[in-house]
Biopython code that builds the backbone (N, CA, C, O; Angstrom):
import numpy as np
from Bio.PDB.StructureBuilder import StructureBuilder

atoms = [
    (1, "MET", "N", (-77.155, -67.660, 4.393)),
    (1, "MET", "CA", (-77.842, -68.288, 3.274)),
    (1, "MET", "C", (-78.612, -69.518, 3.813)),
    (1, "MET", "O", (-77.905, -70.189, 4.564)),
    (2, "GLY", "N", (-80.011, -70.058, 3.620)),
    (2, "GLY", "CA", (-80.548, -70.860, 4.277)),
    (2, "GLY", "C", (-81.917, -70.978, 3.764)),
    (2, "GLY", "O", (-82.287, -70.879, 2.594)),
    (3, "ALA", "N", (-82.710, -71.236, 4.965)),
    (3, "ALA", "CA", (-84.047, -71.338, 4.546)),
    (3, "ALA", "C", (-85.129, -70.868, 5.797)),
    (3, "ALA", "O", (-84.751, -70.901, 6.968)),
    (4, "THR", "N", (-86.163, -70.538, 5.518)),
    (4, "THR", "CA", (-87.290, -69.747, 6.599)),
    (4, "THR", "C", (-87.753, -71.311, 6.867)),
    (4, "THR", "O", (-87.501, -72.337, 6.236)),
    (5, "SER", "N", (-88.617, -71.051, 8.187)),
    (5, "SER", "CA", (-89.474, -72.184, 8.829)),
    (5, "SER", "C", (-90.329, -72.762, 7.720)),
    (5, "SER", "O", (-90.529, -73.966, 7.554)),
    (6, "GLU", "N", (-90.826, -71.749, 6.959)),
    (6, "GLU", "CA", (-91.794, -72.338, 6.021)),
    (6, "GLU", "C", (-91.339, -73.220, 4.352)),
    (6, "GLU", "O", (-92.106, -73.672, 3.502)),
    (7, "GLY", "N", (-89.888, -73.203, 4.376)),
    (7, "GLY", "CA", (-89.256, -73.789, 3.492)),
    (7, "GLY", "C", (-88.777, -72.884, 2.341)),
    (7, "GLY", "O", (-88.384, -73.361, 1.277)),
    (8, "TYR", "N", (-88.829, -71.396, 2.623)),
    (8, "TYR", "CA", (-88.610, -70.552, 1.097)),
    (8, "TYR", "C", (-87.049, -70.429, 1.208)),
    (8, "TYR", "O", (-86.648, -70.107, 2.326)),
    (9, "GLY", "N", (-86.268, -70.596, 0.407)),
    (9, "GLY", "CA", (-84.916, -70.087, 0.134)),
    (9, "GLY", "C", (-84.748, -68.655, 0.848)),
    (9, "GLY", "O", (-85.714, -67.898, 0.744)),
    (10, "GLN", "N", (-83.584, -68.188, 1.588)),
    (10, "GLN", "CA", (-83.218, -67.034, 1.897)),
    (10, "GLN", "C", (-81.584, -66.445, 2.046)),
    (10, "GLN", "O", (-80.767, -67.134, 2.659)),
    (11, "VAL", "N", (-81.321, -65.579, 1.647)),
    (11, "VAL", "CA", (-79.753, -65.108, 1.715)),
    (11, "VAL", "C", (-79.785, -63.594, 2.425)),
    (11, "VAL", "O", (-80.735, -62.829, 2.586)),
    (12, "GLY", "N", (-78.524, -63.476, 2.748)),
    (12, "GLY", "CA", (-78.360, -62.129, 3.025)),
    (12, "GLY", "C", (-77.967, -61.111, 1.985)),
    (12, "GLY", "O", (-77.012, -61.366, 1.251)),
    (13, "VAL", "N", (-78.605, -60.019, 1.868)),
    (13, "VAL", "CA", (-78.419, -58.964, 0.924)),
    (13, "VAL", "C", (-78.229, -57.418, 2.003)),
    (13, "VAL", "O", (-79.069, -56.990, 2.795)),
    (14, "GLU", "N", (-77.352, -57.042, 1.807)),
    (14, "GLU", "CA", (-76.684, -55.587, 2.315)),
    (14, "GLU", "C", (-77.314, -55.642, 3.853)),
    (14, "GLU", "O", (-78.028, -54.763, 4.336)),
    (15, "GLY", "N", (-76.910, -56.820, 4.493)),
    (15, "GLY", "CA", (-77.146, -56.810, 6.034)),
    (15, "GLY", "C", (-78.542, -57.531, 6.159)),
    (15, "GLY", "O", (-78.779, -57.946, 7.294)),
    (16, "ARG", "N", (-79.596, -57.779, 5.122)),
    (16, "ARG", "CA", (-80.751, -58.098, 5.432)),
    (16, "ARG", "C", (-81.144, -59.431, 4.951)),
    (16, "ARG", "O", (-80.644, -59.872, 3.916)),
    (17, "LEU", "N", (-81.925, -60.040, 5.566)),
    (17, "LEU", "CA", (-82.375, -61.513, 4.923)),
    (17, "LEU", "C", (-83.348, -61.293, 3.869)),
    (17, "LEU", "O", (-84.284, -60.574, 4.218)),
    (18, "LYS", "N", (-83.380, -61.697, 2.732)),
    (18, "LYS", "CA", (-84.302, -61.726, 1.689)),
    (18, "LYS", "C", (-84.539, -63.025, 0.888)),
    (18, "LYS", "O", (-83.679, -63.776, 0.428)),
    (19, "ARG", "N", (-85.746, -63.122, 0.823)),
    (19, "ARG", "CA", (-86.193, -64.723, 0.089)),
    (19, "ARG", "C", (-85.852, -64.811, -1.155)),
    (19, "ARG", "O", (-85.973, -63.918, -1.993)),
    (20, "VAL", "N", (-85.445, -65.812, -1.308)),
    (20, "VAL", "CA", (-84.415, -66.024, -2.925)),
    (20, "VAL", "C", (-85.631, -66.084, -3.848)),
    (20, "VAL", "O", (-85.349, -65.367, -4.808)),
    (21, "HIS", "N", (-86.831, -66.594, -4.006)),
    (21, "HIS", "CA", (-87.514, -66.571, -5.065)),
    (21, "HIS", "C", (-88.130, -64.985, -5.541)),
    (21, "HIS", "O", (-88.543, -64.686, -6.661)),
    (22, "ARG", "N", (-88.067, -64.288, -4.588)),
    (22, "ARG", "CA", (-88.511, -62.822, -4.787)),
    (22, "ARG", "C", (-87.247, -62.295, -5.404)),
    (22, "ARG", "O", (-87.385, -61.671, -6.456)),
    (23, "LEU", "N", (-86.040, -62.446, -4.919)),
    (23, "LEU", "CA", (-85.064, -61.648, -5.699)),
    (23, "LEU", "C", (-84.633, -62.406, -7.161)),
    (23, "LEU", "O", (-83.956, -61.768, -7.968)),
    (24, "ALA", "N", (-84.974, -63.520, -7.400)),
    (24, "ALA", "CA", (-84.917, -64.479, -8.877)),
    (24, "ALA", "C", (-85.881, -63.478, -9.367)),
    (24, "ALA", "O", (-85.491, -62.524, -10.041)),
    (25, "TYR", "N", (-87.377, -63.684, -8.999)),
    (25, "TYR", "CA", (-88.341, -62.851, -9.892)),
    (25, "TYR", "C", (-87.854, -61.365, -10.420)),
    (25, "TYR", "O", (-87.841, -60.917, -11.567)),
    (26, "GLU", "N", (-87.428, -60.716, -9.076)),
    (26, "GLU", "CA", (-87.386, -59.467, -9.611)),
    (26, "GLU", "C", (-86.077, -59.133, -10.493)),
    (26, "GLU", "O", (-86.100, -58.042, -11.064)),
    (27, "PHE", "N", (-85.095, -59.833, -10.647)),
    (27, "PHE", "CA", (-83.864, -60.139, -11.552)),
    (27, "PHE", "C", (-84.085, -60.379, -12.862)),
    (27, "PHE", "O", (-83.633, -59.678, -13.767)),
    (28, "ALA", "N", (-84.809, -61.407, -13.017)),
    (28, "ALA", "CA", (-85.220, -62.104, -14.254)),
    (28, "ALA", "C", (-86.343, -61.207, -14.902)),
    (28, "ALA", "O", (-86.262, -60.843, -16.075)),
    (29, "ARG", "N", (-87.476, -60.846, -14.017)),
    (29, "ARG", "CA", (-88.726, -60.295, -14.523)),
    (29, "ARG", "C", (-89.220, -58.927, -14.370)),
    (29, "ARG", "O", (-90.242, -58.449, -14.864)),
    (30, "GLY", "N", (-88.188, -58.254, -13.476)),
    (30, "GLY", "CA", (-88.771, -56.784, -12.836)),
    (30, "GLY", "C", (-89.360, -56.877, -11.724)),
    (30, "GLY", "O", (-89.809, -57.905, -11.218)),
    (31, "GLU", "N", (-89.387, -55.331, -11.116)),
    (31, "GLU", "CA", (-89.935, -55.138, -9.856)),
    (31, "GLU", "C", (-91.328, -55.889, -9.466)),
    (31, "GLU", "O", (-91.999, -56.172, -10.458)),
    (32, "ILE", "N", (-91.758, -56.176, -8.512)),
    (32, "ILE", "CA", (-93.109, -56.807, -7.985)),
    (32, "ILE", "C", (-93.665, -56.003, -7.867)),
    (32, "ILE", "O", (-93.260, -55.221, -7.007)),
    (33, "PRO", "N", (-94.987, -55.616, -8.643)),
    (33, "PRO", "CA", (-95.830, -54.599, -8.388)),
    (33, "PRO", "C", (-96.267, -54.577, -7.076)),
    (33, "PRO", "O", (-96.157, -55.590, -6.387)),
    (34, "ALA", "N", (-96.758, -53.536, -6.630)),
    (34, "ALA", "CA", (-97.145, -53.240, -5.413)),
    (34, "ALA", "C", (-98.481, -53.475, -5.108)),
    (34, "ALA", "O", (-99.443, -53.028, -5.734)),
    (35, "GLY", "N", (-98.520, -54.478, -3.733)),
    (35, "GLY", "CA", (-99.810, -55.041, -3.530)),
    (35, "GLY", "C", (-99.984, -56.731, -3.634)),
    (35, "GLY", "O", (-100.754, -57.453, -3.000)),
    (36, "LEU", "N", (-98.973, -57.092, -4.678)),
    (36, "LEU", "CA", (-98.823, -58.333, -5.112)),
    (36, "LEU", "C", (-97.805, -59.279, -4.278)),
    (36, "LEU", "O", (-97.009, -58.832, -3.452)),
    (37, "VAL", "N", (-97.917, -60.397, -4.549)),
    (37, "VAL", "CA", (-97.154, -61.533, -3.710)),
    (37, "VAL", "C", (-96.728, -62.545, -4.876)),
    (37, "VAL", "O", (-97.421, -62.624, -5.891)),
    (38, "ILE", "N", (-95.691, -63.237, -4.724)),
    (38, "ILE", "CA", (-94.777, -64.003, -5.689)),
    (38, "ILE", "C", (-95.503, -65.427, -5.398)),
    (38, "ILE", "O", (-95.277, -65.987, -4.325)),
    (39, "ASP", "N", (-96.272, -65.942, -6.241)),
    (39, "ASP", "CA", (-96.892, -67.564, -6.401)),
    (39, "ASP", "C", (-95.900, -68.495, -7.181)),
    (39, "ASP", "O", (-95.524, -68.322, -8.340)),
    (40, "HIS", "N", (-95.603, -69.349, -6.470)),
    (40, "HIS", "CA", (-94.945, -70.507, -7.013)),
    (40, "HIS", "C", (-95.795, -71.500, -7.707)),
    (40, "HIS", "O", (-96.373, -72.362, -7.045)),
    (41, "ILE", "N", (-95.922, -71.437, -9.094)),
    (41, "ILE", "CA", (-96.769, -72.027, -10.235)),
    (41, "ILE", "C", (-96.592, -73.714, -9.890)),
    (41, "ILE", "O", (-97.468, -74.579, -9.873)),
    (42, "CYS", "N", (-95.327, -73.816, -9.662)),
    (42, "CYS", "CA", (-94.940, -75.272, -9.311)),
    (42, "CYS", "C", (-95.189, -75.719, -7.836)),
    (42, "CYS", "O", (-95.131, -76.922, -7.581)),
    (43, "ARG", "N", (-95.426, -74.937, -6.983)),
    (43, "ARG", "CA", (-96.205, -75.521, -5.669)),
    (43, "ARG", "C", (-94.861, -75.741, -4.753)),
    (43, "ARG", "O", (-95.062, -76.012, -3.569)),
    (44, "VAL", "N", (-93.469, -75.642, -5.227)),
    (44, "VAL", "CA", (-92.202, -75.883, -4.388)),
    (44, "VAL", "C", (-91.740, -74.712, -4.058)),
    (44, "VAL", "O", (-91.321, -73.916, -4.898)),
    (45, "ARG", "N", (-91.769, -74.449, -2.628)),
    (45, "ARG", "CA", (-91.548, -73.254, -2.029)),
    (45, "ARG", "C", (-90.032, -73.000, -2.088)),
    (45, "ARG", "O", (-89.706, -71.849, -1.799)),
    (46, "ALA", "N", (-89.281, -73.647, -2.329)),
    (46, "ALA", "CA", (-87.535, -73.261, -2.408)),
    (46, "ALA", "C", (-87.404, -73.502, -3.739)),
    (46, "ALA", "O", (-86.260, -73.820, -4.063)),
    (47, "CYS", "N", (-88.242, -73.451, -4.657)),
    (47, "CYS", "CA", (-87.916, -73.299, -6.110)),
    (47, "CYS", "C", (-87.637, -71.895, -6.391)),
    (47, "CYS", "O", (-88.472, -71.086, -5.985)),
    (48, "ALA", "N", (-86.447, -71.389, -7.114)),
    (48, "ALA", "CA", (-86.021, -70.056, -7.610)),
    (48, "ALA", "C", (-86.208, -69.798, -8.904)),
    (48, "ALA", "O", (-85.834, -68.722, -9.370)),
    (49, "ASN", "N", (-86.791, -70.711, -9.642)),
    (49, "ASN", "CA", (-86.911, -70.245, -11.108)),
    (49, "ASN", "C", (-87.976, -69.416, -11.464)),
    (49, "ASN", "O", (-89.188, -69.620, -11.406)),
    (50, "PRO", "N", (-87.208, -68.260, -11.916)),
    (50, "PRO", "CA", (-88.181, -67.069, -12.001)),
    (50, "PRO", "C", (-89.328, -67.385, -12.917)),
    (50, "PRO", "O", (-90.381, -66.750, -12.857)),
    (51, "TRP", "N", (-89.082, -68.573, -13.940)),
    (51, "TRP", "CA", (-90.455, -68.937, -14.830)),
    (51, "TRP", "C", (-91.358, -69.804, -14.170)),
    (51, "TRP", "O", (-92.285, -70.291, -14.817)),
    (52, "HIS", "N", (-91.202, -70.077, -12.895)),
    (52, "HIS", "CA", (-91.961, -70.957, -12.001)),
    (52, "HIS", "C", (-92.798, -69.980, -11.139)),
    (52, "HIS", "O", (-93.803, -70.308, -10.509)),
    (53, "LEU", "N", (-92.327, -68.894, -11.184)),
    (53, "LEU", "CA", (-93.112, -67.632, -10.506)),
    (53, "LEU", "C", (-93.861, -66.641, -11.117)),
    (53, "LEU", "O", (-93.665, -66.277, -12.277)),
    (54, "ARG", "N", (-94.831, -66.127, -10.280)),
    (54, "ARG", "CA", (-95.868, -65.284, -10.930)),
    (54, "ARG", "C", (-96.322, -64.018, -9.864)),
    (54, "ARG", "O", (-96.500, -64.230, -8.665)),
    (55, "ALA", "N", (-96.444, -62.961, -10.358)),
    (55, "ALA", "CA", (-96.761, -61.949, -9.235)),
    (55, "ALA", "C", (-98.530, -62.004, -9.226)),
    (55, "ALA", "O", (-99.203, -61.856, -10.246)),
    (56, "VAL", "N", (-99.042, -62.225, -7.986)),
    (56, "VAL", "CA", (-100.727, -62.256, -7.916)),
    (56, "VAL", "C", (-100.956, -61.527, -6.933)),
    (56, "VAL", "O", (-100.038, -61.003, -6.302)),
    (57, "SER", "N", (-102.304, -61.356, -6.612)),
    (57, "SER", "CA", (-102.787, -61.107, -5.407)),
    (57, "SER", "C", (-102.902, -61.955, -4.357)),
    (57, "SER", "O", (-103.106, -63.104, -4.748)),
    (58, "ALA", "N", (-102.842, -61.819, -2.902)),
    (58, "ALA", "CA", (-102.721, -62.691, -1.934)),
    (58, "ALA", "C", (-103.758, -63.466, -2.124)),
    (58, "ALA", "O", (-103.398, -64.643, -2.137)),
    (59, "ARG", "N", (-104.879, -63.336, -2.276)),
    (59, "ARG", "CA", (-106.446, -64.207, -2.406)),
    (59, "ARG", "C", (-105.687, -64.960, -3.863)),
    (59, "ARG", "O", (-105.321, -66.128, -3.731)),
    (60, "ASP", "N", (-105.529, -64.458, -4.850)),
    (60, "ASP", "CA", (-105.443, -65.562, -6.060)),
    (60, "ASP", "C", (-104.363, -66.303, -5.429)),
    (60, "ASP", "O", (-104.752, -67.467, -5.513)),
    (61, "ASN", "N", (-103.394, -66.309, -4.929)),
    (61, "ASN", "CA", (-102.132, -66.996, -4.463)),
    (61, "ASN", "C", (-102.921, -68.183, -3.167)),
    (61, "ASN", "O", (-102.592, -69.367, -3.106)),
    (62, "LEU", "N", (-103.680, -67.721, -2.496)),
    (62, "LEU", "CA", (-104.300, -68.768, -1.695)),
    (62, "LEU", "C", (-105.420, -69.707, -2.500)),
    (62, "LEU", "O", (-105.760, -70.831, -2.130)),
    (63, "LEU", "N", (-105.857, -69.098, -3.530)),
    (63, "LEU", "CA", (-107.104, -70.121, -4.368)),
    (63, "LEU", "C", (-106.019, -70.672, -5.644)),
    (63, "LEU", "O", (-106.531, -71.119, -6.671)),
    (64, "ALA", "N", (-105.125, -70.636, -5.566)),
    (64, "ALA", "CA", (-104.332, -71.243, -7.042)),
    (64, "ALA", "C", (-104.468, -72.827, -6.822)),
    (64, "ALA", "O", (-104.398, -73.568, -5.841)),
    (65, "ASP", "N", (-104.714, -73.012, -8.306)),
    (65, "ASP", "CA", (-104.336, -74.503, -8.395)),
    (65, "ASP", "C", (-103.412, -75.171, -7.768)),
    (65, "ASP", "O", (-102.241, -74.793, -7.804)),
    (66, "GLY", "N", (-103.838, -76.378, -7.029)),
    (66, "GLY", "CA", (-102.960, -77.411, -6.305)),
    (66, "GLY", "C", (-102.669, -76.548, -5.033)),
    (66, "GLY", "O", (-101.995, -77.194, -4.230)),
    (67, "SER", "N", (-102.936, -75.436, -4.655)),
    (67, "SER", "CA", (-103.188, -75.032, -3.250)),
    (67, "SER", "C", (-103.771, -75.974, -2.183)),
    (67, "SER", "O", (-104.817, -76.602, -2.346)),
    (68, "LEU", "N", (-103.019, -76.020, -1.095)),
    (68, "LEU", "CA", (-103.540, -76.926, 0.024)),
    (68, "LEU", "C", (-104.117, -75.988, 1.117)),
    (68, "LEU", "O", (-104.275, -76.462, 2.242)),
    (69, "THR", "N", (-104.453, -74.665, 0.870)),
    (69, "THR", "CA", (-104.739, -73.953, 2.078)),
    (69, "THR", "C", (-106.264, -74.067, 2.552)),
    (69, "THR", "O", (-107.017, -74.681, 1.797)),
    (70, "ILE", "N", (-106.739, -73.580, 3.625)),
    (70, "ILE", "CA", (-108.239, -73.762, 4.219)),
    (70, "ILE", "C", (-109.191, -72.464, 3.467)),
    (70, "ILE", "O", (-110.386, -72.301, 3.715)),
    (71, "VAL", "N", (-108.410, -71.621, 2.534)),
    (71, "VAL", "CA", (-109.241, -70.656, 2.068)),
    (71, "VAL", "C", (-109.791, -71.750, 0.851)),
    (71, "VAL", "O", (-110.987, -71.821, 0.569)),
    (72, "LYS", "N", (-108.724, -72.603, 0.166)),
    (72, "LYS", "CA", (-108.905, -72.953, -1.366)),
    (72, "LYS", "C", (-109.780, -74.291, -1.041)),
    (72, "LYS", "O", (-110.450, -74.714, -1.983)),
    (73, "ARG", "N", (-109.842, -74.977, 0.153)),
    (73, "ARG", "CA", (-110.574, -76.166, 0.347)),
    (73, "ARG", "C", (-112.053, -75.549, 0.861)),
    (73, "ARG", "O", (-112.983, -76.345, 0.995)),
    (74, "ASN", "N", (-112.223, -74.369, 1.096)),
    (74, "ASN", "CA", (-113.577, -73.915, 1.607)),
    (74, "ASN", "C", (-114.076, -73.442, 0.281)),
    (74, "ASN", "O", (-115.299, -73.389, 0.148)),
    (75, "ALA", "N", (-113.274, -73.070, -0.776)),
    (75, "ALA", "CA", (-113.882, -72.037, -1.877)),
    (75, "ALA", "C", (-114.323, -73.370, -2.963)),
    (75, "ALA", "O", (-114.901, -73.208, -4.038)),
    (76, "ASP", "N", (-113.945, -74.539, -2.454)),
    (76, "ASP", "CA", (-113.827, -75.881, -3.649)),
    (76, "ASP", "C", (-115.333, -76.130, -3.071)),
    (76, "ASP", "O", (-116.049, -76.631, -3.938)),
    (77, "LYS", "N", (-115.926, -75.931, -1.957)),
    (77, "LYS", "CA", (-117.201, -76.518, -1.399)),
    (77, "LYS", "C", (-118.211, -76.221, -2.372)),
    (77, "LYS", "O", (-118.401, -75.048, -2.694)),
    (78, "ARG", "N", (-118.921, -77.212, -2.908)),
    (78, "ARG", "CA", (-120.246, -77.024, -3.623)),
    (78, "ARG", "C", (-121.581, -77.019, -2.954)),
    (78, "ARG", "O", (-122.659, -76.806, -3.509)),
    (79, "ARG", "N", (-121.359, -77.301, -1.597)),
    (79, "ARG", "CA", (-122.833, -77.446, -0.592)),
    (79, "ARG", "C", (-122.297, -76.962, 0.803)),
    (79, "ARG", "O", (-121.152, -77.045, 1.246)),
    (80, "CYS", "N", (-123.605, -76.349, 1.468)),
    (80, "CYS", "CA", (-123.296, -75.559, 2.761)),
    (80, "CYS", "C", (-123.214, -77.224, 3.832)),
    (80, "CYS", "O", (-123.231, -78.323, 3.276)),
    (81, "PRO", "N", (-123.153, -77.109, 4.941)),
    (81, "PRO", "CA", (-123.152, -77.984, 6.043)),
    (81, "PRO", "C", (-124.396, -78.752, 6.012)),
    (81, "PRO", "O", (-124.421, -79.931, 6.366)),
    (82, "SER", "N", (-125.562, -78.041, 5.547)),
    (82, "SER", "CA", (-126.630, -78.725, 5.840)),
    (82, "SER", "C", (-127.184, -79.204, 4.482)),
    (82, "SER", "O", (-128.371, -79.491, 4.333)),
    (83, "GLY", "N", (-126.230, -79.277, 3.468)),
    (83, "GLY", "CA", (-126.312, -79.768, 1.938)),
    (83, "GLY", "C", (-126.915, -79.207, 0.940)),
    (83, "GLY", "O", (-127.053, -79.765, -0.149)),
    (84, "HIS", "N", (-127.399, -77.863, 1.253)),
    (84, "HIS", "CA", (-128.004, -77.135, 0.110)),
    (84, "HIS", "C", (-126.947, -76.499, -0.965)),
    (84, "HIS", "O", (-125.999, -75.885, -0.476)),
    (85, "SER", "N", (-127.014, -76.575, -2.111)),
    (85, "SER", "CA", (-126.217, -76.098, -3.011)),
    (85, "SER", "C", (-125.661, -74.598, -2.998)),
    (85, "SER", "O", (-126.451, -73.662, -3.128)),
    (86, "PHE", "N", (-124.630, -74.438, -2.879)),
    (86, "PHE", "CA", (-123.833, -73.056, -3.172)),
    (86, "PHE", "C", (-123.846, -72.906, -4.541)),
    (86, "PHE", "O", (-122.976, -73.359, -5.284)),
    (87, "ASP", "N", (-125.200, -72.031, -5.029)),
    (87, "ASP", "CA", (-125.161, -71.786, -6.364)),
    (87, "ASP", "C", (-125.508, -70.416, -6.518)),
    (87, "ASP", "O", (-125.761, -69.809, -5.478)),
    (88, "ALA", "N", (-125.587, -69.679, -7.810)),
    (88, "ALA", "CA", (-125.837, -68.248, -7.774)),
    (88, "ALA", "C", (-127.157, -67.714, -7.216)),
    (88, "ALA", "O", (-127.291, -66.556, -6.821)),
    (89, "THR", "N", (-128.239, -68.753, -7.210)),
    (89, "THR", "CA", (-129.402, -68.145, -6.392)),
    (89, "THR", "C", (-129.506, -68.624, -5.032)),
    (89, "THR", "O", (-130.303, -68.084, -4.265)),
    (90, "ASN", "N", (-128.770, -69.594, -4.656)),
    (90, "ASN", "CA", (-128.830, -69.726, -3.082)),
    (90, "ASN", "C", (-127.679, -69.421, -2.332)),
    (90, "ASN", "O", (-127.419, -70.012, -1.284)),
    (91, "THR", "N", (-126.787, -68.295, -2.934)),
    (91, "THR", "CA", (-125.585, -68.081, -2.222)),
    (91, "THR", "C", (-125.481, -66.389, -1.949)),
    (91, "THR", "O", (-125.659, -65.598, -2.875)),
    (92, "TYR", "N", (-125.234, -66.034, -0.838)),
    (92, "TYR", "CA", (-125.235, -64.693, -0.457)),
    (92, "TYR", "C", (-123.706, -64.437, -0.144)),
    (92, "TYR", "O", (-123.160, -65.028, 0.788)),
    (93, "LEU", "N", (-123.105, -63.637, -0.862)),
    (93, "LEU", "CA", (-121.646, -63.309, -0.517)),
    (93, "LEU", "C", (-121.427, -62.229, 0.392)),
    (93, "LEU", "O", (-121.734, -61.120, -0.045)),
    (94, "ARG", "N", (-121.021, -62.281, 1.423)),
    (94, "ARG", "CA", (-120.840, -61.198, 2.429)),
    (94, "ARG", "C", (-119.466, -60.310, 2.204)),
    (94, "ARG", "O", (-118.378, -60.667, 1.753)),
    (95, "PRO", "N", (-119.918, -59.004, 2.689)),
    (95, "PRO", "CA", (-118.824, -58.295, 2.432)),
    (95, "PRO", "C", (-117.252, -58.543, 2.736)),
    (95, "PRO", "O", (-116.259, -57.946, 2.320)),
    (96, "ASP", "N", (-117.378, -59.540, 3.534)),
    (96, "ASP", "CA", (-116.019, -59.881, 3.951)),
    (96, "ASP", "C", (-115.708, -61.319, 3.005)),
    (96, "ASP", "O", (-114.790, -62.064, 3.347)),
    (97, "GLY", "N", (-116.363, -61.558, 2.071)),
    (97, "GLY", "CA", (-116.128, -62.570, 1.360)),
    (97, "GLY", "C", (-116.553, -64.167, 1.510)),
    (97, "GLY", "O", (-116.306, -65.145, 0.804)),
    (98, "LYS", "N", (-117.273, -64.006, 2.697)),
    (98, "LYS", "CA", (-117.579, -65.240, 3.135)),
    (98, "LYS", "C", (-118.905, -65.592, 2.419)),
    (98, "LYS", "O", (-119.625, -64.684, 2.006)),
    (99, "ARG", "N", (-119.256, -66.955, 2.256)),
    (99, "ARG", "CA", (-120.601, -67.348, 1.439)),
    (99, "ARG", "C", (-121.390, -67.621, 2.433)),
    (99, "ARG", "O", (-120.935, -67.998, 3.513)),
    (100, "VAL", "N", (-122.806, -67.456, 2.187)),
    (100, "VAL", "CA", (-123.958, -68.043, 3.182)),
    (100, "VAL", "C", (-124.966, -68.437, 2.254)),
    (100, "VAL", "O", (-125.396, -67.967, 1.201)),
    (101, "CYS", "N", (-125.260, -69.607, 3.070)),
    (101, "CYS", "CA", (-126.508, -70.352, 2.259)),
    (101, "CYS", "C", (-127.644, -69.663, 2.704)),
    (101, "CYS", "O", (-127.935, -69.396, 3.870)),
    (102, "ARG", "N", (-128.382, -69.346, 1.486)),
    (102, "ARG", "CA", (-129.637, -68.340, 1.667)),
    (102, "ARG", "C", (-130.764, -69.027, 2.442)),
    (102, "ARG", "O", (-131.483, -68.496, 3.289)),
    (103, "THR", "N", (-130.805, -70.502, 1.945)),
    (103, "THR", "CA", (-131.742, -71.477, 2.586)),
    (103, "THR", "C", (-131.868, -71.528, 4.228)),
    (103, "THR", "O", (-132.827, -71.383, 4.987)),
    (104, "CYS", "N", (-130.360, -71.819, 4.450)),
    (104, "CYS", "CA", (-130.265, -71.910, 6.076)),
    (104, "CYS", "C", (-130.629, -70.677, 6.661)),
    (104, "CYS", "O", (-131.390, -70.667, 7.629)),
    (105, "LYS", "N", (-130.093, -69.459, 6.100)),
    (105, "LYS", "CA", (-130.203, -68.013, 6.464)),
    (105, "LYS", "C", (-131.627, -67.917, 6.796)),
    (105, "LYS", "O", (-131.922, -67.673, 7.966)),
    (106, "ASN", "N", (-132.616, -68.089, 5.855)),
    (106, "ASN", "CA", (-133.909, -67.859, 5.872)),
    (106, "ASN", "C", (-134.757, -68.841, 7.016)),
    (106, "ASN", "O", (-135.625, -68.394, 7.767)),
    (107, "GLU", "N", (-134.408, -69.949, 6.984)),
    (107, "GLU", "CA", (-134.500, -71.091, 8.034)),
    (107, "GLU", "C", (-134.553, -70.480, 9.404)),
    (107, "GLU", "O", (-135.525, -70.438, 10.158)),
    (108, "GLN", "N", (-133.203, -69.960, 9.619)),
    (108, "GLN", "CA", (-132.666, -69.475, 10.790)),
    (108, "GLN", "C", (-133.837, -68.533, 11.281)),
    (108, "GLN", "O", (-134.561, -68.801, 12.240)),
    (109, "GLN", "N", (-133.955, -67.106, 10.304)),
    (109, "GLN", "CA", (-134.917, -66.115, 10.621)),
    (109, "GLN", "C", (-136.240, -66.652, 10.937)),
    (109, "GLN", "O", (-136.885, -66.064, 11.805)),
    (110, "ARG", "N", (-136.756, -67.710, 10.349)),
    (110, "ARG", "CA", (-138.135, -68.352, 10.531)),
    (110, "ARG", "C", (-138.121, -68.762, 11.930)),
    (110, "ARG", "O", (-139.122, -68.562, 12.617)),
    (111, "ALA", "N", (-137.116, -69.301, 12.403)),
    (111, "ALA", "CA", (-137.374, -69.988, 13.872)),
    (111, "ALA", "C", (-137.028, -69.207, 14.717)),
    (111, "ALA", "O", (-137.194, -69.561, 15.884)),
    (112, "ARG", "N", (-136.378, -67.759, 14.424)),
    (112, "ARG", "CA", (-136.037, -66.628, 15.450)),
    (112, "ARG", "C", (-137.612, -65.966, 15.518)),
    (112, "ARG", "O", (-138.171, -65.672, 16.575)),
    (113, "ARG", "N", (-138.062, -65.837, 14.484)),
    (113, "ARG", "CA", (-139.282, -65.232, 14.859)),
    (113, "ARG", "C", (-140.502, -65.723, 15.342)),
    (113, "ARG", "O", (-141.350, -64.996, 15.861)),
    (114, "SER", "N", (-140.658, -67.335, 15.138)),
    (114, "SER", "CA", (-141.706, -68.222, 15.782)),
    (114, "SER", "C", (-141.318, -68.167, 17.262)),
    (114, "SER", "O", (-142.149, -68.228, 18.168)),
    (115, "ALA", "N", (-140.145, -68.062, 17.424)),
    (115, "ALA", "CA", (-139.747, -68.528, 18.986)),
    (115, "ALA", "C", (-140.222, -67.445, 20.149)),
    (115, "ALA", "O", (-139.988, -67.673, 21.336)),
]
sb = StructureBuilder()
sb.init_structure("model")
sb.init_model(0)
sb.init_chain("A")
sb.init_seg("    ")
for serial, (resi, resn, name, xyz) in enumerate(atoms, 1):
    if name == "N":
        sb.init_residue(resn, " ", resi, " ")
    sb.init_atom(name, np.array(xyz, "f"), 0.0, 1.0, " ", f" {name:<3s}", serial, name[0])
structure = sb.get_structure()
């Protein structure tokens, strides 16, 4: 019994360390669907209350309200580094999920052509 270096509670079960929040979720709410992770709605990693937990995609977990991840901070940005708006007409979404400012991209292409 103890905790991981990230602050998640863990216990030994059948000779293996298991995270307490995952065990609590499975005991109270059922099996964790394949491909999903457990999100602490309360944002407290040591919490094992199954009603503070939900099964979500890894991306949704990173973008959850109250999340302090770099992914969340970048997703919340409304302007590119040059100050152009990230809106529906000025934003290109790359296949890897990253946003690209169309105005900046067009200016870069014009500069390359004229050089």
